[in-house]
C-alpha positions, 0 to 999 in steps of 0.5 A: 833156218831152213836152207830153202828159205835162206836160199830164197831170202838171199835171192830176194836181197841180191835182186833188191840190190840190183833192181832198177831203182827208176820205174816207168810210170807215165808217158805224156803225149801231145794234147794237141791232135795236130802237133808235129814232132818235138812236143817236150823239146823243152822241159821244166819242173819245180816241185809238183809243176812240170812245163812242157813246151810244144813249138808246133801246137796249133792252131796254124797260121800262115806264119806257121804254128802258134806254139804253146807250153803245157803245164802239169800238175802232180796228183799221184800221177801228172795231169794236164792243168793249163794250156798257155798260148801265145799271146801275140797277134802275129805269132812267127812260128815255130817259136813260142815255147823255143825256151822256157824257165819256171820257178814258183808262180812265174813262168817265162816263155821264149819267142826268139823267132818273132823278130827280134825275139821276145819273152812272155811272162806269166804268173799263176794266181791264187786261184791256180790259174795262170795269167799273161803278166807282160812281154820282155823285148830286146832293149837293143832291138837294132843289135839283137836277133833270137831274143829269148832263145835260152832262158833261166830264172829263180823267180826274182831274176831273169836272164835272157840270152840273144845273138848278135844279128847284123853279121858283123864279125868280133861281136859276141852273143849277150846276156840280158838280166831283168828284175822280175819282182814285179812281172808286170813291169820287169826292169833291166838290170844289166847287159852281159858279155865276155871281154874282151869282145869276140865271136862267141855262143856267150850265154847259150846256157845260163843258171840263176839263183839268188845273188849268183849268175852262171853264164857259159861261153862253151867255145872259149879257149882261155884254157889254152885248148881250143873250144874247151869252154868256160863258165862265168860266174856273176855275183850281184852286189851293191854295185850290180852284176859283177864278174865273181870268178871263172869256172874251167875243168881241172882237164880242159880238152879241146872241143870239150864245149864245157858249158853246153849244159849248165845247172845251179842249185845253192852251193852246187853247179853242175856243167855239161861237156859233151865233147869230152874225150875218154879213149873214145871220142866225144864220150861226154862229162858232167863237171860238179863243183861245190862251193868251199868254206872260203867261197872258193869253187872246187871240182868235186866229180867228173861224171861220165857214162859207164858204157863209154859210148862215143859221139852221144852228147852226154851232159847236154842237157842236164838237171839238178836237184839236191843230191841227184842228177840226170843227164840226156845223151840224145845222140846215143848208139847204145840202143840204136842209131841215135835213139838216145839215152839218159843217166841218172847219178846220186851223190852219197850224203855221207861221203860226198862221192857221186856214183851212177844210178841207172841208165835210162833207155827209151821203151821201145827204141827205135832209130833216130828217136833222140830220147834225151833231148831235154830232161827235168828232175824233181826229188823222186821224179825224172822226166825224159823227153823223146822229140820223135816219138810216134803217137797215133802213127806220126812223129809227135814226140813224147815226155817218159815219166820215171819214179823212184822205187823208194817214193812214196806211192811208187 
C-alpha cells in the first residue's frame, strides 16, 4: 500500500476509536414563553415517547403556575405531540409536574404541594390522544403530606411516595402501592414502611417492574455505617407485596446515601450513591446488581466518574436501559462551578463488564447551570436536563438530546 494512504487509513481508524460516541442532536426548549427555570427537571422516556415536566408553565394564578407536562414523539427528531395540563380547578403551584412516571399508554403526574398531595393519571387512546383518567389521593389524608412527590410505574402498578406531615418524631415516610390496570379506578394494594418505624426518607426513590418493587432508604444505618443506605426489595405474591430482600453495597460507607437514585429493569437494578467517597470526598458511585440463577441479587459493578470530581452528586439521577446506563452529576465543577455533567456507561454483552463510554458536558457551560439534574435514556438516545439554561435571555431550562453515532439516521 502507498505509505501515504496507509498512514491516512491508520489515522482514520484511530480517529474512529476515539471519536465521541454520543453527539448533540437537538435541544428542546420550553414551548410556553412564560416559563421560568426548571423546564425538564423531571424527564421520563419510554420507547418513542418523552415526557418533560415544567412546574412553572402557565397560566399563572393567585397560587402560582398551573404547571404542565409536555409529551414529545420521535419522528426522526423529537417533536411536541401534546401538552398535559393540570386538571385541578384550584392548583397550588409550582406543583403539577413535580414528579412523573410513564409506561406504555399510562402517564402519572404528581401534584404533591396541593395539600396533602395527589397524583393525576392520563391514558393514551387508540387515536394517539392523551386524556385524563382519574386522580389518586392519599388513603390517609390526615397522616400524609407531599403525597406524590416521587412516582414509578410499569403500567400496571403505581408506587407513590408520601411524607409524614404532623411533625411527630419516630414516624417514617411511606410508599403507597396501587393497582392501575384500570387507570379510571386505581385500587390501593398496600402501604409500605420500614420496620421498625423510625424517622426515615423511606421511598424517596422507587422502581417497579412486574412482581418486583424496589424502595430506597438512603439514610439507613442498618449496614453499621451512618447514612450508608439500603434498598428494600418487595415481591408480589398471592399474599400481596412482601419484603423479599434488602440490597446494600459490598463496601458500605457512612453518608454514601445508597438509594438516592434507583432504576429497575428485568433482572438488573442500578442504585446511585452520590455520597460515596474515593480518596476525594463524595465523588459518587452507581452500583449495578444482577439476579443470578438461584434468584439471589449479586453486585456486578461499581461505577464512578473517571475524572474523580468531588461533591458532584454523581449517581442521582440515573437511567438504565438494557446494557446502557447514564448518570447525572449536576453539582460537578468540571466545566465550571455547579455547571454539571453526565456520564454514559455500557456493558459488554460478551464479558458482562461495564465501562465508561463518554462524559457529556454542557455546551456552552456556565456557572450554576446544573446540567444533569435529570436524565432519561432509550436504546440510542440520551436526554439530559439543564434546568438553568438561558432561553431568550432568561433562565428557563432546556433538555439536551444526544444520539449514538452508531444509530440509524445519526
